[in-house]
C-alpha positions as CSV (number, residue, x, y, z in Angstrom):
1,X,26.6,-20.6,79.1
2,X,24.9,-20.3,75.8
3,X,24.5,-16.8,74.4
4,X,20.7,-17.0,74.4
5,X,20.7,-17.5,78.2
6,X,23.2,-14.6,78.5
7,X,21.0,-12.4,76.4
8,X,18.1,-13.3,78.6
9,X,20.1,-12.4,81.7
10,X,20.8,-9.0,80.1
11,X,17.1,-8.1,80.3
12,X,17.1,-6.1,83.4
13,X,14.5,-4.0,85.3
14,X,16.3,-0.8,84.4
15,X,16.5,0.4,80.8
16,X,19.9,2.0,81.5
17,X,21.3,-1.5,82.2
18,X,19.6,-3.0,79.2
19,X,21.3,-0.4,77.0
20,X,24.7,-1.3,78.5
21,X,24.5,-5.1,78.5
22,X,22.6,-6.0,75.4
23,X,24.8,-4.3,72.8
24,X,27.9,-5.6,74.6
25,X,26.7,-9.2,74.5
26,X,25.6,-8.9,70.9
27,X,28.8,-7.5,69.7
28,X,31.5,-8.9,72.0
29,X,30.4,-11.9,74.0
30,X,31.7,-14.5,71.5
31,X,35.2,-12.9,71.5
32,X,35.6,-13.0,75.3
33,X,37.7,-15.7,76.9
34,X,35.9,-18.4,78.7
35,X,37.0,-16.9,82.0
36,X,35.6,-13.5,81.0
37,X,32.4,-15.1,79.9
38,X,32.0,-16.7,83.3
39,X,32.8,-13.4,85.1
40,X,30.2,-11.6,83.0
41,X,27.6,-14.3,83.8
42,X,28.3,-13.9,87.5
43,X,28.2,-10.1,87.2
44,X,24.7,-10.4,85.6
45,X,23.6,-12.3,88.8
46,X,24.1,-9.1,90.8
47,X,21.2,-6.9,91.8
48,X,20.1,-4.1,89.5
49,X,20.7,-1.3,92.1
50,X,24.3,-2.5,92.6
51,X,25.0,-2.8,88.8
52,X,23.5,0.7,88.2
53,X,25.7,2.2,90.9
54,X,28.8,0.5,89.6
55,X,28.2,1.3,85.9
56,X,27.2,4.9,86.5
57,X,30.2,5.5,88.7
58,X,28.2,6.2,91.9
59,X,30.1,3.4,93.7
60,X,33.2,1.4,93.2
61,X,32.8,-2.3,92.9
62,X,35.0,-4.0,95.4
63,X,35.1,-7.3,93.5
64,X,38.1,-6.9,91.3
65,X,37.1,-9.2,88.6
66,X,33.7,-7.5,88.4
67,X,35.4,-4.1,88.4
68,X,37.6,-5.2,85.4
69,X,34.5,-6.4,83.5
70,X,32.7,-3.2,84.2
71,X,35.6,-1.3,82.6
72,X,35.4,-3.7,79.6
73,X,31.7,-3.3,79.1
74,X,31.8,0.5,79.5
75,X,34.9,0.8,77.2
76,X,33.5,-1.3,74.4
77,X,30.1,0.5,74.5
78,X,31.7,3.9,74.3
79,X,30.9,5.9,71.1
């Protein structure tokens, strides 16, 4: 998927998710493997409440490839 479409998919209904996804995509998307890019795109298709719960640590994502991507996004956005 082209980066412009991924950036558009990063526009969420929750500011907290925008703050996570947009910087990650801007800084790291191009360096991801094709497999990781595809996983990120599928992750972005999830509902905002689920994403929020997973990224904030309120719930554990049971889809292992999503859980791994969540760790990557959180780790690369850390100060």
